[in-house]
Predicted model as a PDB file, atoms N, CA, C, CB and O in Angstrom, pLDDT in the B-factor column:
MODEL        1                                                                  
ATOM      1  N   MET A   1      16.288  12.035  15.213  1.00 67.00           N  
ATOM      2  CA  MET A   1      17.515  12.303  14.490  1.00 67.00           C  
ATOM      3  C   MET A   1      17.160  13.204  13.308  1.00 67.00           C  
ATOM      4  CB  MET A   1      18.210  10.974  14.019  1.00 67.00           C  
ATOM      5  O   MET A   1      16.192  12.937  12.595  1.00 67.00           O  
ATOM      6  N   ASP A   2      17.928  14.255  13.101  1.00 74.00           N  
ATOM      7  CA  ASP A   2      17.635  15.177  12.013  1.00 74.00           C  
ATOM      8  C   ASP A   2      18.245  14.700  10.698  1.00 74.00           C  
ATOM      9  CB  ASP A   2      18.149  16.570  12.353  1.00 74.00           C  
ATOM     10  O   ASP A   2      19.086  13.801  10.685  1.00 74.00           O  
ATOM     11  N   VAL A   3      17.818  15.305   9.601  1.00 75.00           N  
ATOM     12  CA  VAL A   3      18.238  14.883   8.265  1.00 75.00           C  
ATOM     13  C   VAL A   3      19.739  15.053   8.071  1.00 75.00           C  
ATOM     14  CB  VAL A   3      17.485  15.673   7.200  1.00 75.00           C  
ATOM     15  O   VAL A   3      20.379  14.198   7.459  1.00 75.00           O  
ATOM     16  N   LYS A   4      20.309  16.131   8.578  1.00 81.00           N  
ATOM     17  CA  LYS A   4      21.750  16.365   8.428  1.00 81.00           C  
ATOM     18  C   LYS A   4      22.556  15.243   9.086  1.00 81.00           C  
ATOM     19  CB  LYS A   4      22.141  17.726   9.039  1.00 81.00           C  
ATOM     20  O   LYS A   4      23.535  14.766   8.511  1.00 81.00           O  
ATOM     21  N   THR A   5      22.159  14.830  10.262  1.00 79.00           N  
ATOM     22  CA  THR A   5      22.857  13.747  10.964  1.00 79.00           C  
ATOM     23  C   THR A   5      22.728  12.436  10.203  1.00 79.00           C  
ATOM     24  CB  THR A   5      22.308  13.585  12.389  1.00 79.00           C  
ATOM     25  O   THR A   5      23.695  11.684  10.080  1.00 79.00           O  
ATOM     26  N   ILE A   6      21.534  12.164   9.696  1.00 77.00           N  
ATOM     27  CA  ILE A   6      21.323  10.942   8.920  1.00 77.00           C  
ATOM     28  C   ILE A   6      22.207  10.931   7.684  1.00 77.00           C  
ATOM     29  CB  ILE A   6      19.849  10.806   8.516  1.00 77.00           C  
ATOM     30  O   ILE A   6      22.825   9.915   7.368  1.00 77.00           O  
ATOM     31  N   LEU A   7      22.270  12.066   6.978  1.00 81.00           N  
ATOM     32  CA  LEU A   7      23.112  12.140   5.781  1.00 81.00           C  
ATOM     33  C   LEU A   7      24.590  11.976   6.114  1.00 81.00           C  
ATOM     34  CB  LEU A   7      22.892  13.464   5.066  1.00 81.00           C  
ATOM     35  O   LEU A   7      25.321  11.329   5.364  1.00 81.00           O  
ATOM     36  N   GLU A   8      25.038  12.547   7.220  1.00 81.00           N  
ATOM     37  CA  GLU A   8      26.434  12.385   7.633  1.00 81.00           C  
ATOM     38  C   GLU A   8      26.756  10.914   7.893  1.00 81.00           C  
ATOM     39  CB  GLU A   8      26.724  13.221   8.894  1.00 81.00           C  
ATOM     40  O   GLU A   8      27.814  10.425   7.497  1.00 81.00           O  
ATOM     41  N   VAL A   9      25.850  10.222   8.551  1.00 77.00           N  
ATOM     42  CA  VAL A   9      26.049   8.795   8.833  1.00 77.00           C  
ATOM     43  C   VAL A   9      26.081   8.006   7.525  1.00 77.00           C  
ATOM     44  CB  VAL A   9      24.926   8.253   9.766  1.00 77.00           C  
ATOM     45  O   VAL A   9      26.940   7.145   7.339  1.00 77.00           O  
ATOM     46  N   ILE A  10      25.155   8.297   6.630  1.00 85.00           N  
ATOM     47  CA  ILE A  10      25.092   7.574   5.356  1.00 85.00           C  
ATOM     48  C   ILE A  10      26.374   7.770   4.556  1.00 85.00           C  
ATOM     49  CB  ILE A  10      23.882   8.038   4.532  1.00 85.00           C  
ATOM     50  O   ILE A  10      26.912   6.814   3.997  1.00 85.00           O  
ATOM     51  N   LEU A  11      26.859   8.996   4.501  1.00 89.00           N  
ATOM     52  CA  LEU A  11      27.993   9.301   3.630  1.00 89.00           C  
ATOM     53  C   LEU A  11      29.351   8.977   4.225  1.00 89.00           C  
ATOM     54  CB  LEU A  11      27.962  10.733   3.267  1.00 89.00           C  
ATOM     55  O   LEU A  11      30.297   8.705   3.486  1.00 89.00           O  
ATOM     56  N   SER A  12      29.468   9.000   5.544  1.00 90.00           N  
ATOM     57  CA  SER A  12      30.811   8.829   6.102  1.00 90.00           C  
ATOM     58  C   SER A  12      30.904   7.843   7.263  1.00 90.00           C  
ATOM     59  CB  SER A  12      31.318  10.143   6.555  1.00 90.00           C  
ATOM     60  O   SER A  12      31.978   7.660   7.836  1.00 90.00           O  
ATOM     61  N   GLY A  13      29.802   7.217   7.608  1.00 87.00           N  
ATOM     62  CA  GLY A  13      29.823   6.325   8.761  1.00 87.00           C  
ATOM     63  C   GLY A  13      30.523   5.010   8.486  1.00 87.00           C  
ATOM     64  O   GLY A  13      30.470   4.495   7.369  1.00 87.00           O  
ATOM     65  N   PRO A  14      31.184   4.460   9.503  1.00 93.00           N  
ATOM     66  CA  PRO A  14      31.784   3.130   9.374  1.00 93.00           C  
ATOM     67  C   PRO A  14      30.685   2.056   9.354  1.00 93.00           C  
ATOM     68  CB  PRO A  14      32.785   2.865  10.540  1.00 93.00           C  
ATOM     69  O   PRO A  14      29.526   2.341   9.656  1.00 93.00           O  
ATOM     70  N   LEU A  15      31.047   0.864   9.007  1.00 93.00           N  
ATOM     71  CA  LEU A  15      30.092  -0.232   8.843  1.00 93.00           C  
ATOM     72  C   LEU A  15      29.229  -0.447  10.079  1.00 93.00           C  
ATOM     73  CB  LEU A  15      30.826  -1.507   8.513  1.00 93.00           C  
ATOM     74  O   LEU A  15      28.009  -0.564   9.960  1.00 93.00           O  
ATOM     75  N   ASP A  16      29.829  -0.502  11.248  1.00 93.00           N  
ATOM     76  CA  ASP A  16      29.045  -0.787  12.456  1.00 93.00           C  
ATOM     77  C   ASP A  16      28.007   0.298  12.735  1.00 93.00           C  
ATOM     78  CB  ASP A  16      29.971  -0.932  13.660  1.00 93.00           C  
ATOM     79  O   ASP A  16      26.895  -0.006  13.167  1.00 93.00           O  
ATOM     80  N   LEU A  17      28.360   1.551  12.494  1.00 91.00           N  
ATOM     81  CA  LEU A  17      27.410   2.639  12.692  1.00 91.00           C  
ATOM     82  C   LEU A  17      26.307   2.605  11.641  1.00 91.00           C  
ATOM     83  CB  LEU A  17      28.129   3.985  12.654  1.00 91.00           C  
ATOM     84  O   LEU A  17      25.141   2.845  11.955  1.00 91.00           O  
ATOM     85  N   LEU A  18      26.669   2.308  10.394  1.00 91.00           N  
ATOM     86  CA  LEU A  18      25.672   2.185   9.332  1.00 91.00           C  
ATOM     87  C   LEU A  18      24.685   1.058   9.641  1.00 91.00           C  
ATOM     88  CB  LEU A  18      26.359   1.933   7.977  1.00 91.00           C  
ATOM     89  O   LEU A  18      23.478   1.225   9.471  1.00 91.00           O  
ATOM     90  N   GLU A  19      25.194  -0.081  10.094  1.00 93.00           N  
ATOM     91  CA  GLU A  19      24.323  -1.206  10.443  1.00 93.00           C  
ATOM     92  C   GLU A  19      23.348  -0.820  11.551  1.00 93.00           C  
ATOM     93  CB  GLU A  19      25.160  -2.417  10.876  1.00 93.00           C  
ATOM     94  O   GLU A  19      22.156  -1.121  11.479  1.00 93.00           O  
ATOM     95  N   HIS A  20      23.865  -0.158  12.566  1.00 92.00           N  
ATOM     96  CA  HIS A  20      23.017   0.246  13.690  1.00 92.00           C  
ATOM     97  C   HIS A  20      21.951   1.240  13.247  1.00 92.00           C  
ATOM     98  CB  HIS A  20      23.867   0.856  14.809  1.00 92.00           C  
ATOM     99  O   HIS A  20      20.775   1.077  13.572  1.00 92.00           O  
ATOM    100  N   ARG A  21      22.355   2.264  12.508  1.00 89.00           N  
ATOM    101  CA  ARG A  21      21.407   3.292  12.066  1.00 89.00           C  
ATOM    102  C   ARG A  21      20.394   2.722  11.082  1.00 89.00           C  
ATOM    103  CB  ARG A  21      22.152   4.466  11.425  1.00 89.00           C  
ATOM    104  O   ARG A  21      19.208   3.037  11.171  1.00 89.00           O  
ATOM    105  N   ALA A  22      20.838   1.891  10.147  1.00 91.00           N  
ATOM    106  CA  ALA A  22      19.907   1.301   9.178  1.00 91.00           C  
ATOM    107  C   ALA A  22      18.884   0.431   9.891  1.00 91.00           C  
ATOM    108  CB  ALA A  22      20.669   0.471   8.121  1.00 91.00           C  
ATOM    109  O   ALA A  22      17.703   0.454   9.546  1.00 91.00           O  
ATOM    110  N   SER A  23      19.321  -0.329  10.876  1.00 93.00           N  
ATOM    111  CA  SER A  23      18.395  -1.168  11.639  1.00 93.00           C  
ATOM    112  C   SER A  23      17.386  -0.326  12.403  1.00 93.00           C  
ATOM    113  CB  SER A  23      19.162  -2.063  12.607  1.00 93.00           C  
ATOM    114  O   SER A  23      16.206  -0.671  12.466  1.00 93.00           O  
ATOM    115  N   SER A  24      17.842   0.771  12.981  1.00 91.00           N  
ATOM    116  CA  SER A  24      16.920   1.600  13.756  1.00 91.00           C  
ATOM    117  C   SER A  24      15.990   2.412  12.861  1.00 91.00           C  
ATOM    118  CB  SER A  24      17.697   2.533  14.668  1.00 91.00           C  
ATOM    119  O   SER A  24      14.851   2.678  13.245  1.00 91.00           O  
ATOM    120  N   ILE A  25      16.449   2.812  11.678  1.00 88.00           N  
ATOM    121  CA  ILE A  25      15.629   3.618  10.768  1.00 88.00           C  
ATOM    122  C   ILE A  25      14.685   2.738   9.955  1.00 88.00           C  
ATOM    123  CB  ILE A  25      16.522   4.441   9.826  1.00 88.00           C  
ATOM    124  O   ILE A  25      13.492   3.029   9.864  1.00 88.00           O  
ATOM    125  N   ILE A  26      15.203   1.673   9.368  1.00 91.00           N  
ATOM    126  CA  ILE A  26      14.414   0.831   8.463  1.00 91.00           C  
ATOM    127  C   ILE A  26      13.725  -0.299   9.217  1.00 91.00           C  
ATOM    128  CB  ILE A  26      15.304   0.254   7.361  1.00 91.00           C  
ATOM    129  O   ILE A  26      12.613  -0.697   8.870  1.00 91.00           O  
ATOM    130  N   GLY A  27      14.379  -0.806  10.233  1.00 91.00           N  
ATOM    131  CA  GLY A  27      13.777  -1.867  11.046  1.00 91.00           C  
ATOM    132  C   GLY A  27      13.722  -3.212  10.344  1.00 91.00           C  
ATOM    133  O   GLY A  27      14.678  -3.617   9.682  1.00 91.00           O  
ATOM    134  N   ALA A  28      12.608  -3.897  10.489  1.00 91.00           N  
ATOM    135  CA  ALA A  28      12.451  -5.265   9.998  1.00 91.00           C  
ATOM    136  C   ALA A  28      12.470  -5.367   8.475  1.00 91.00           C  
ATOM    137  CB  ALA A  28      11.166  -5.841  10.518  1.00 91.00           C  
ATOM    138  O   ALA A  28      12.635  -6.462   7.937  1.00 91.00           O  
ATOM    139  N   ARG A  29      12.307  -4.272   7.784  1.00 93.00           N  
ATOM    140  CA  ARG A  29      12.303  -4.303   6.317  1.00 93.00           C  
ATOM    141  C   ARG A  29      13.720  -4.350   5.723  1.00 93.00           C  
ATOM    142  CB  ARG A  29      11.563  -3.084   5.779  1.00 93.00           C  
ATOM    143  O   ARG A  29      13.877  -4.551   4.519  1.00 93.00           O  
ATOM    144  N   LEU A  30      14.734  -4.167   6.548  1.00 92.00           N  
ATOM    145  CA  LEU A  30      16.120  -4.225   6.077  1.00 92.00           C  
ATOM    146  C   LEU A  30      16.457  -5.661   5.678  1.00 92.00           C  
ATOM    147  CB  LEU A  30      17.106  -3.711   7.175  1.00 92.00           C  
ATOM    148  O   LEU A  30      16.222  -6.583   6.460  1.00 92.00           O  
ATOM    149  N   PRO A  31      17.007  -5.871   4.466  1.00 93.00           N  
ATOM    150  CA  PRO A  31      17.304  -7.236   3.997  1.00 93.00           C  
ATOM    151  C   PRO A  31      18.557  -7.819   4.666  1.00 93.00           C  
ATOM    152  CB  PRO A  31      17.486  -7.237   2.473  1.00 93.00           C  
ATOM    153  O   PRO A  31      19.640  -7.833   4.081  1.00 93.00           O  
ATOM    154  N   LEU A  32      18.386  -8.294   5.894  1.00 91.00           N  
ATOM    155  CA  LEU A  32      19.519  -8.786   6.682  1.00 91.00           C  
ATOM    156  C   LEU A  32      20.147 -10.043   6.099  1.00 91.00           C  
ATOM    157  CB  LEU A  32      19.077  -9.059   8.095  1.00 91.00           C  
ATOM    158  O   LEU A  32      21.358 -10.228   6.216  1.00 91.00           O  
ATOM    159  N   ASN A  33      19.358 -10.912   5.475  1.00 93.00           N  
ATOM    160  CA  ASN A  33      19.919 -12.123   4.863  1.00 93.00           C  
ATOM    161  C   ASN A  33      20.866 -11.761   3.728  1.00 93.00           C  
ATOM    162  CB  ASN A  33      18.796 -13.040   4.342  1.00 93.00           C  
ATOM    163  O   ASN A  33      21.929 -12.364   3.580  1.00 93.00           O  
ATOM    164  N   PHE A  34      20.475 -10.774   2.928  1.00 93.00           N  
ATOM    165  CA  PHE A  34      21.343 -10.329   1.838  1.00 93.00           C  
ATOM    166  C   PHE A  34      22.610  -9.704   2.397  1.00 93.00           C  
ATOM    167  CB  PHE A  34      20.609  -9.325   0.929  1.00 93.00           C  
ATOM    168  O   PHE A  34      23.704  -9.966   1.896  1.00 93.00           O  
ATOM    169  N   LEU A  35      22.474  -8.885   3.425  1.00 92.00           N  
ATOM    170  CA  LEU A  35      23.629  -8.254   4.055  1.00 92.00           C  
ATOM    171  C   LEU A  35      24.596  -9.304   4.590  1.00 92.00           C  
ATOM    172  CB  LEU A  35      23.181  -7.322   5.187  1.00 92.00           C  
ATOM    173  O   LEU A  35      25.809  -9.171   4.424  1.00 92.00           O  
ATOM    174  N   ALA A  36      24.076 -10.335   5.223  1.00 93.00           N  
ATOM    175  CA  ALA A  36      24.921 -11.393   5.783  1.00 93.00           C  
ATOM    176  C   ALA A  36      25.636 -12.185   4.699  1.00 93.00           C  
ATOM    177  CB  ALA A  36      24.088 -12.334   6.636  1.00 93.00           C  
ATOM    178  O   ALA A  36      26.715 -12.727   4.938  1.00 93.00           O  
ATOM    179  N   ALA A  37      25.044 -12.259   3.505  1.00 95.00           N  
ATOM    180  CA  ALA A  37      25.652 -13.019   2.411  1.00 95.00           C  
ATOM    181  C   ALA A  37      26.821 -12.277   1.760  1.00 95.00           C  
ATOM    182  CB  ALA A  37      24.603 -13.338   1.362  1.00 95.00           C  
ATOM    183  O   ALA A  37      27.615 -12.886   1.043  1.00 95.00           O  
ATOM    184  N   LEU A  38      26.932 -10.984   2.000  1.00 95.00           N  
ATOM    185  CA  LEU A  38      28.031 -10.211   1.417  1.00 95.00           C  
ATOM    186  C   LEU A  38      29.292 -10.423   2.239  1.00 95.00           C  
ATOM    187  CB  LEU A  38      27.675  -8.702   1.345  1.00 95.00           C  
ATOM    188  O   LEU A  38      29.264 -10.335   3.467  1.00 95.00           O  
ATOM    189  N   SER A  39      30.398 -10.701   1.560  1.00 94.00           N  
ATOM    190  CA  SER A  39      31.636 -10.961   2.296  1.00 94.00           C  
ATOM    191  C   SER A  39      32.542  -9.739   2.374  1.00 94.00           C  
ATOM    192  CB  SER A  39      32.385 -12.101   1.652  1.00 94.00           C  
ATOM    193  O   SER A  39      33.329  -9.617   3.313  1.00 94.00           O  
ATOM    194  N   ASP A  40      32.446  -8.843   1.416  1.00 95.00           N  
ATOM    195  CA  ASP A  40      33.313  -7.669   1.372  1.00 95.00           C  
ATOM    196  C   ASP A  40      32.689  -6.518   2.162  1.00 95.00           C  
ATOM    197  CB  ASP A  40      33.573  -7.242  -0.088  1.00 95.00           C  
ATOM    198  O   ASP A  40      31.519  -6.191   1.966  1.00 95.00           O  
ATOM    199  N   GLU A  41      33.461  -5.913   3.044  1.00 95.00           N  
ATOM    200  CA  GLU A  41      32.955  -4.825   3.873  1.00 95.00           C  
ATOM    201  C   GLU A  41      32.463  -3.643   3.037  1.00 95.00           C  
ATOM    202  CB  GLU A  41      34.035  -4.362   4.833  1.00 95.00           C  
ATOM    203  O   GLU A  41      31.453  -3.025   3.372  1.00 95.00           O  
ATOM    204  N   SER A  42      33.167  -3.330   1.959  1.00 95.00           N  
ATOM    205  CA  SER A  42      32.744  -2.195   1.125  1.00 95.00           C  
ATOM    206  C   SER A  42      31.408  -2.485   0.437  1.00 95.00           C  
ATOM    207  CB  SER A  42      33.823  -1.875   0.069  1.00 95.00           C  
ATOM    208  O   SER A  42      30.620  -1.567   0.211  1.00 95.00           O  
ATOM    209  N   ASP A  43      31.147  -3.750   0.104  1.00 95.00           N  
ATOM    210  CA  ASP A  43      29.841  -4.117  -0.470  1.00 95.00           C  
ATOM    211  C   ASP A  43      28.727  -3.942   0.560  1.00 95.00           C  
ATOM    212  CB  ASP A  43      29.864  -5.577  -0.983  1.00 95.00           C  
ATOM    213  O   ASP A  43      27.631  -3.494   0.224  1.00 95.00           O  
ATOM    214  N   LYS A  44      29.007  -4.294   1.805  1.00 95.00           N  
ATOM    215  CA  LYS A  44      28.024  -4.118   2.867  1.00 95.00           C  
ATOM    216  C   LYS A  44      27.716  -2.633   3.082  1.00 95.00           C  
ATOM    217  CB  LYS A  44      28.529  -4.752   4.172  1.00 95.00           C  
ATOM    218  O   LYS A  44      26.558  -2.245   3.238  1.00 95.00           O  
ATOM    219  N   ILE A  45      28.767  -1.816   3.087  1.00 95.00           N  
ATOM    220  CA  ILE A  45      28.588  -0.376   3.252  1.00 95.00           C  
ATOM    221  C   ILE A  45      27.760   0.189   2.102  1.00 95.00           C  
ATOM    222  CB  ILE A  45      29.953   0.336   3.331  1.00 95.00           C  
ATOM    223  O   ILE A  45      26.837   0.971   2.327  1.00 95.00           O  
ATOM    224  N   ASP A  46      28.085  -0.204   0.873  1.00 94.00           N  
ATOM    225  CA  ASP A  46      27.326   0.264  -0.297  1.00 94.00           C  
ATOM    226  C   ASP A  46      25.861  -0.146  -0.208  1.00 94.00           C  
ATOM    227  CB  ASP A  46      27.941  -0.286  -1.590  1.00 94.00           C  
ATOM    228  O   ASP A  46      24.974   0.652  -0.512  1.00 94.00           O  
ATOM    229  N   MET A  47      25.603  -1.383   0.206  1.00 94.00           N  
ATOM    230  CA  MET A  47      24.233  -1.875   0.309  1.00 94.00           C  
ATOM    231  C   MET A  47      23.458  -1.105   1.369  1.00 94.00           C  
ATOM    232  CB  MET A  47      24.224  -3.371   0.632  1.00 94.00           C  
ATOM    233  O   MET A  47      22.315  -0.714   1.133  1.00 94.00           O  
ATOM    234  N   LEU A  48      24.054  -0.884   2.519  1.00 94.00           N  
ATOM    235  CA  LEU A  48      23.382  -0.141   3.581  1.00 94.00           C  
ATOM    236  C   LEU A  48      23.117   1.299   3.164  1.00 94.00           C  
ATOM    237  CB  LEU A  48      24.215  -0.170   4.859  1.00 94.00           C  
ATOM    238  O   LEU A  48      22.044   1.840   3.430  1.00 94.00           O  
ATOM    239  N   ARG A  49      24.086   1.910   2.518  1.00 93.00           N  
ATOM    240  CA  ARG A  49      23.890   3.283   2.032  1.00 93.00           C  
ATOM    241  C   ARG A  49      22.744   3.345   1.030  1.00 93.00           C  
ATOM    242  CB  ARG A  49      25.182   3.818   1.388  1.00 93.00           C  
ATOM    243  O   ARG A  49      21.892   4.229   1.113  1.00 93.00           O  
ATOM    244  N   ALA A  50      22.720   2.414   0.090  1.00 92.00           N  
ATOM    245  CA  ALA A  50      21.659   2.395  -0.920  1.00 92.00           C  
ATOM    246  C   ALA A  50      20.299   2.217  -0.272  1.00 92.00           C  
ATOM    247  CB  ALA A  50      21.903   1.281  -1.939  1.00 92.00           C  
ATOM    248  O   ALA A  50      19.349   2.917  -0.623  1.00 92.00           O  
ATOM    249  N   CYS A  51      20.194   1.295   0.664  1.00 92.00           N  
ATOM    250  CA  CYS A  51      18.918   1.058   1.339  1.00 92.00           C  
ATOM    251  C   CYS A  51      18.441   2.306   2.071  1.00 92.00           C  
ATOM    252  CB  CYS A  51      19.043  -0.109   2.321  1.00 92.00           C  
ATOM    253  O   CYS A  51      17.271   2.677   1.975  1.00 92.00           O  
ATOM    254  N   MET A  52      19.333   2.944   2.794  1.00 90.00           N  
ATOM    255  CA  MET A  52      18.938   4.119   3.557  1.00 90.00           C  
ATOM    256  C   MET A  52      18.571   5.287   2.652  1.00 90.00           C  
ATOM    257  CB  MET A  52      20.050   4.526   4.498  1.00 90.00           C  
ATOM    258  O   MET A  52      17.584   5.979   2.904  1.00 90.00           O  
ATOM    259  N   ILE A  53      19.347   5.511   1.611  1.00 89.00           N  
ATOM    260  CA  ILE A  53      19.055   6.613   0.698  1.00 89.00           C  
ATOM    261  C   ILE A  53      17.712   6.407   0.010  1.00 89.00           C  
ATOM    262  CB  ILE A  53      20.166   6.753  -0.347  1.00 89.00           C  
ATOM    263  O   ILE A  53      16.887   7.320  -0.028  1.00 89.00           O  
ATOM    264  N   ILE A  54      17.489   5.225  -0.528  1.00 90.00           N  
ATOM    265  CA  ILE A  54      16.226   4.960  -1.229  1.00 90.00           C  
ATOM    266  C   ILE A  54      15.052   5.008  -0.261  1.00 90.00           C  
ATOM    267  CB  ILE A  54      16.273   3.591  -1.933  1.00 90.00           C  
ATOM    268  O   ILE A  54      13.995   5.541  -0.600  1.00 90.00           O  
ATOM    269  N   TYR A  55      15.219   4.471   0.913  1.00 87.00           N  
ATOM    270  CA  TYR A  55      14.156   4.488   1.921  1.00 87.00           C  
ATOM    271  C   TYR A  55      13.758   5.924   2.256  1.00 87.00           C  
ATOM    272  CB  TYR A  55      14.607   3.748   3.197  1.00 87.00           C  
ATOM    273  O   TYR A  55      12.572   6.243   2.339  1.00 87.00           O  
ATOM    274  N   LEU A  56      14.746   6.777   2.447  1.00 86.00           N  
ATOM    275  CA  LEU A  56      14.452   8.157   2.805  1.00 86.00           C  
ATOM    276  C   LEU A  56      13.916   8.965   1.618  1.00 86.00           C  
ATOM    277  CB  LEU A  56      15.699   8.819   3.356  1.00 86.00           C  
ATOM    278  O   LEU A  56      13.010   9.781   1.788  1.00 86.00           O  
ATOM    279  N   LEU A  57      14.464   8.748   0.426  1.00 85.00           N  
ATOM    280  CA  LEU A  57      13.997   9.484  -0.753  1.00 85.00           C  
ATOM    281  C   LEU A  57      12.581   9.107  -1.168  1.00 85.00           C  
ATOM    282  CB  LEU A  57      14.935   9.245  -1.908  1.00 85.00           C  
ATOM    283  O   LEU A  57      11.872   9.918  -1.764  1.00 85.00           O  
ATOM    284  N   THR A  58      12.169   7.898  -0.860  1.00 89.00           N  
ATOM    285  CA  THR A  58      10.817   7.464  -1.227  1.00 89.00           C  
ATOM    286  C   THR A  58       9.846   7.621  -0.053  1.00 89.00           C  
ATOM    287  CB  THR A  58      10.837   6.001  -1.702  1.00 89.00           C  
ATOM    288  O   THR A  58       8.787   6.993  -0.034  1.00 89.00           O  
ATOM    289  N   ALA A  59      10.197   8.435   0.899  1.00 84.00           N  
ATOM    290  CA  ALA A  59       9.357   8.702   2.070  1.00 84.00           C  
ATOM    291  C   ALA A  59       8.970   7.398   2.778  1.00 84.00           C  
ATOM    292  CB  ALA A  59       8.089   9.477   1.654  1.00 84.00           C  
ATOM    293  O   ALA A  59       7.810   7.199   3.137  1.00 84.00           O  
ATOM    294  N   THR A  60       9.930   6.538   2.968  1.00 81.00           N  
ATOM    295  CA  THR A  60       9.823   5.257   3.680  1.00 81.00           C  
ATOM    296  C   THR A  60       8.957   4.226   2.969  1.00 81.00           C  
ATOM    297  CB  THR A  60       9.272   5.491   5.052  1.00 81.00           C  
ATOM    298  O   THR A  60       8.447   3.306   3.607  1.00 81.00           O  
ATOM    299  N   ALA A  61       8.785   4.365   1.664  1.00 80.00           N  
ATOM    300  CA  ALA A  61       7.942   3.427   0.917  1.00 80.00           C  
ATOM    301  C   ALA A  61       8.715   2.233   0.360  1.00 80.00           C  
ATOM    302  CB  ALA A  61       7.261   4.149  -0.215  1.00 80.00           C  
ATOM    303  O   ALA A  61       8.168   1.135   0.259  1.00 80.00           O  
ATOM    304  N   ILE A  62       9.986   2.440  -0.003  1.00 79.00           N  
ATOM    305  CA  ILE A  62      10.726   1.379  -0.704  1.00 79.00           C  
ATOM    306  C   ILE A  62      12.034   1.083   0.021  1.00 79.00           C  
ATOM    307  CB  ILE A  62      11.009   1.783  -2.176  1.00 79.00           C  
ATOM    308  O   ILE A  62      12.756   1.990   0.435  1.00 79.00           O  
ATOM    309  N   VAL A  63      12.319  -0.217   0.162  1.00 84.00           N  
ATOM    310  CA  VAL A  63      13.615  -0.693   0.643  1.00 84.00           C  
ATOM    311  C   VAL A  63      14.096  -1.701  -0.387  1.00 84.00           C  
ATOM    312  CB  VAL A  63      13.523  -1.330   2.100  1.00 84.00           C  
ATOM    313  O   VAL A  63      13.413  -2.696  -0.629  1.00 84.00           O  
ATOM    314  N   PRO A  64      15.266  -1.473  -1.007  1.00 79.00           N  
ATOM    315  CA  PRO A  64      15.764  -2.436  -2.001  1.00 79.00           C  
ATOM    316  C   PRO A  64      16.006  -3.800  -1.371  1.00 79.00           C  
ATOM    317  CB  PRO A  64      17.060  -1.923  -2.645  1.00 79.00           C  
ATOM    318  O   PRO A  64      16.351  -3.898  -0.194  1.00 79.00           O  
ATOM    319  N   ARG A  65      15.821  -4.859  -2.171  1.00 78.00           N  
ATOM    320  CA  ARG A  65      16.097  -6.222  -1.696  1.00 78.00           C  
ATOM    321  C   ARG A  65      16.985  -6.913  -2.676  1.00 78.00           C  
ATOM    322  CB  ARG A  65      14.805  -7.027  -1.491  1.00 78.00           C  
ATOM    323  O   ARG A  65      17.343  -8.073  -2.473  1.00 78.00           O  
TER     324      ARG A  65                                                      
ENDMDL                                                                          
END                                                                             
């Protein structure tokens, strides 16, 4: 997947697409327990976006928890 496609998903993707892409990009390091504890869909979207952006900007070194 190229960077442009990843950025499009991060910025405009619906929750289900963000969840799928974050899982495939970040894998086991994604804080799924925290994601499950969020009840508001917009909070989940914000969390997934933050995780993906930070993961990519830090060259896959950091995933927020």
